[in-house]
N, C-alpha and C positions, 0 to 999 in steps of 0.2 A: 740219161737211163736215169727212171727213176727208181730209187733205193731203200726199201724198209730194215727196220729195224726186229729179229725177229725171238731179241728178247723184251719186246713187249706184248707181246702173243700171251693174251694166257695158253696153257695147256687144256683148264678147264671148256671148252668154246664148246660143249656137247649139256654138261651142266647151266651154262649159262644160255645156250637155248632153249633150252625145257624151261628154264625157271622165268626167263623174262622175255622169250618168245627170238623166233632164227633171225628177226628183223631188227634185233639189237645188234648183233655180230659183227664186226668188219670182216671184210676183204677179205681176207689171210685166215677170218677164222672159218669161213667159209670154206674157202676150200681145204683146207683143214678137216675139216668134218667130212668133205667130199673124199679126198686121199685118205685117210683114218690112221691111216701111221707111214712112219720114217722108216729108217735105216737107224744103226749104229754112228754112223760117219754123216748121217745124214736126218737130224730126228723131226718131224714133221711138220714142226713150227717152223726152223730154219726151210723146212722144202715150202713149205708154205708159201714164203718170201719169196723165197726164185722163183716162183709159179708167180705171182703176182705181179712182180717185176718183168717177165718175160711176157704177162697177157698185156699186162703197158704198151709195150715198145713191139709186139711183133704183128704182124696180118694174122689172119684167124686161116686163111689157105693155107700154109706155113707151118700151123702151130701142132699138130701132131709129130709133124718131122722135129721140130724146136723143144720139146718136152721131153722128147724118146734119149735126147743130149744131155739131160739133166741128170745126174747121175743118183740113182737113188729113186727115180718116177716109174718107169720102165714098160712097160703096155697094157698091163691091168691097170695102173693107177693114171696114163697116160689118156686111154680110152674112155676111164670114169668119168674125167673131168672136160673129156671135149665134151660126149654124148650129156653131160651136164651143162657147159655152153649152149648146146643145142635144142637143147629141152625147153630152156630158158627162152633163146632165141627166140621157138614155135612158139611158148605160152603168153611172150607179150610182144610180138612183132604184128600183131592185131590194131594196139593204143597208137588213134588216131589217123589208122591208114582211112585214105578216103575209098567211099565206095559210088562209085557212078554207074553200077552193071552188076548187073549178079554174079556175072561171072569172080569181080572182083571180092567177092567174100566167101567165095570157094573154097580157096584155099586154107583160109581162118578156120574154116569149119567141115576141113575134110576127115579130120581125126576120128569125129564120130563117126564114118561109115564103114566102121571095122567095130563097132561095137558091137554083141547079141541083144544090146537092148535098146528101147526106142527113148530118146533124146530130143527133147523137145529145147529149144533153143530161143533166146530173145536177146536181140544183137539191140544194143542201145547207139545212137546218134545225135552228135549235133549237130547244128544248125547250116554248119561245111557240112554233112552228110560221112563226116568222120568219124569212125568207129569211139565208141568212150569207152565199153566195155563188152564182153557175150558169155549171157551168162544162162545156164542151166533150169529151166522152170520149172522142169518134170524130167521122173526118168520112168520110165511103164517098162511092160515086160518083152515078149518078144516079137508081138507085133503090136503093138498097144501104147499109145503112151496120151494117159488123160491131162488137159491142161484144162485150167479156168482164169478168165479176164481178169483176177486178182493176182494170178501168177505171173501172169504174163505183165503187167503193167504197173506190178509194185516198184522197182528197181527200175524203172524208166520215170518213174514219179520223183524218186529218189534222189536220181542221175540228171534231172531236168531237164529228159533227152530232149529234141525237136523233133523225133522220128524213132520207130525203129523196122528190123526186117527180122521178122519170125524163118524159124528153121529147123526141120528136124530128119534125121534115118532112118534110111526104111531099111532094118538087118534082113530081109526077105531077097532084096537084093533089085529088088521093079523103083525106082525112082518117083513113077508113076503117081500121082495122087487118090486114093480111096476117095469112094463120097463122104465118110467120116469125113476126109482131110479137107475135102471143100467146105461138107456143113458145117465145120469148126470154125475154118479162115472166116467165110461170113460171117458167123457169131462173133467174133475178136474183131473184124474188119466195124461193124452196128458197134461193139462197145467202144471201140478206138474215134469213129467221130463224136460221141458223148464226150467222152475222157480230153478229147482234141489233142491224142498227139498222134499222128498218122503211122500205117502200115506201107512203108513201102512194097515190099516186098513177101512171099511165103517160098522158100528155098527147101527142098526136098533132094537128101545130097544118098548116094550109095558109092558105092568100089567105083564103079562105072561113070559117072556121069552125076548130073544134077540134074533137077528142071523146076522154072523158074513161074509161080503163078503170073507174077507179070508181065514175063514171054510170053506166055498163052492164055493173055486176056482170061485169068480165073480170078481177078481182084474185084470181085463186088457182094456189096454187104447183103440179108436177107433182105425179105419186103415183111 
């Protein structure tokens, strides 16, 4: 079992994060920010080290139960930590994930389906069609997202992407493409031919399902 010396943890993790960036904090300091406070018997620095040791040794399926056994954690702190870990998993779980069919991407963009505004997403892929990153190219109103080729391809060029997949949500709840969706996709496909970064699909998501341009033979350029 790995042990951590809580004396080495600085109590000013908050100030350190604000001054130097959250990425400069040790794992134990990140935990202390999530927990916020400790108890008289277990100060937050000591509590954070005990939690970190537990995270290194425990299976995630029984983590909540194990956290509740640590004196000073309680339901609120334990839930906050488990929620933070789950959010991190969801936000980073897409990295290097292979996309072999449209349905492979849907779980990674499903969170946008509940948004009241339309988000236009660009997913960059490497040569093995693994996800490099998921980018928000634009955010529109309740029923429209304006997107330009420069916004779609700028990150793909920076990341030396081999291909991209387009995606957006329909707040209206109907994931079938509008005439504007079809026209703008055709325009972007034409731009992709010039730039040399192919668009493999355009996927529309809502709370009930998804619509793939590839599966419905709608990936064609404007004449």
